[in-house]
N, C-alpha and C positions, 0 to 999 in steps of 0.2 A: 692804430693802424701800423703809425712810423714810429711810434713812442722808442721803439728798443734803438733806433739811431740817435735818440736824445742821454742814452744811459752813458754813464762815465763809469770807469774804471776806480774805485778808490786809490787814494796819494796814501799814503802810510808810511812813515820814518821811524828809525831805532836808530837812538843814540846808544851806541853800542859799546861798554867799556869791556874788552877781549878777558881782563883779569877778573872778572865779576860773575860767581855763580849764575847771582838772577837775570842777569841780562844774556849771558850766555843760554840759560831755558829758554829765556822771550824769543832768542832768535832761532832757538832751535823747533817753539812750538810755531813762530810766524812762518819758518819755511816749510814747516810740517804742513800747514795749512794749505800754503801754496799748489804742494804735489802733492798730499795722500787727502783720502776722503775725511772729510770735515762735516759732522763733528768725528773723529776717529772711533766712536761705537756707533755709528752707522755706516759699514765698510760700502754702503753701495750710495753715498752719498758723492757728490762730485768735490773737487777743492775746492777753497774761497778762489775768487778772482781779484785781486788789487795788485797795485804797483808799490813795492816794497822798495826803499831806499833805505840800504844799511850807513852808517856816517860810524866809523869804527876810530875812537879813541879819542874825537874830538866833542868838545862839550857844544848845544847849540850856540849859536851868534845872540848879539842882542835883541836884533829885531826877530829873530825865531823865536829868545824866550820871552820876548813879550806878547806874542802871539800865544805860546804856550800856555803862561799864566792864564792868558784869558779864557783858557778852555777847562779849567781849575772850576768844579762845581760850585762853592762858595767862596767867600772872602774870611768866612765865620771859621771856615775845617783849617784855613791858614791865614793866619792875621799879618803874615809879612812871606814874603817870597822865598825868603832864605828856608824857611820852616818847610815847605814843600819841596825845596830841591836839593838844599845842604845835608850832606850826610854826618853822620854822627861818627864819623873817622878818627882816632887819635891825631893825624895828621894836620886836620884841619884846625889852624890855631885861631883864626877870625873869620866872622858870621857876618859878611855883607848882606844888607837890607836891600840892596838897589840893585837890577838886572845887570847892570855895567857890572859892579863888585863882586856878583857869583860871576858872571862869566869870565872874568876876569882870575878870580880864585880856581875856578876851575880849568883855565887853560893852563895852570903855574902847577896845579897837582890835580889828576884825572878823582882822586879819591875825596875830592871834596863834593863832588856831585853823588845824587843819589841813581844808581845805573838799576836798568836800563830806564831811558827815555823814551816813549812808545808815542806816537801822535799820529792821529787817524786826520789830517787836514780836513777833509770835505765834510766831518760830518763835527768836526770841532771836541774832538774828544781826547783823551791824554790818559796815559797811566805813567806813574814816575816811581818805579824802585818797586813796582806792583804787580808779579806776575799774575795775580787774581784780575787785577786793570786790566791787563792784555787777553788776558781769556775771556773778558766783557766786550771790548772793544771787537774783538773776532767773532763773539756769540750775534752782535748787534749787524755784523756782516752778513752772517749766517740767514739772521731773521730777515734782512731784505734780501737776501739771493731766494729765498724759500716761500716770500711773499707773507712771511709772519708781522711785519713792519711796516707801517705806513713809509712810503719813501715819498720826501719832499720835495714838490717841483719848482726848480729854482728859477724856472722861466718864466712862472709869476709875477705879475707885480705883488709887492707885498706894501700896500698902503695904506691910502684910507678907503678908497672902494673894494679894497680885497676881501 
């Protein structure tokens, strides 16, 4: 009866590089999903509801980066953090492997990172330098909104007796 009171608005962040075309596309996609029918192919659909934090021309902090890396699907896909996050831009001279090294490299050269980095902090999903990944995050939000996806109840104890 009162389950609507427990509903949380998803928290998304985009680490956005204004000079990166994929980052510009991702930001437009996210803003459009907030203000226009989603999916765009269904004009009677409401917009998605989420809080969007735009972090412009600034890399994630070391702690944020550690959390983001924990959201990646598997270590097999990305043997080291640098494979997931660092771009192949010619201005990237070194390829640090630690989160602290990656933050330092990105702080001194924004071209060091793959942009954008879009994070759904509530569902533990991330898209790094990938517009299709952003679309996937938005589609998951749509499925939850439309009742097509099982919404996990975080209030329930998850332990031995659950």
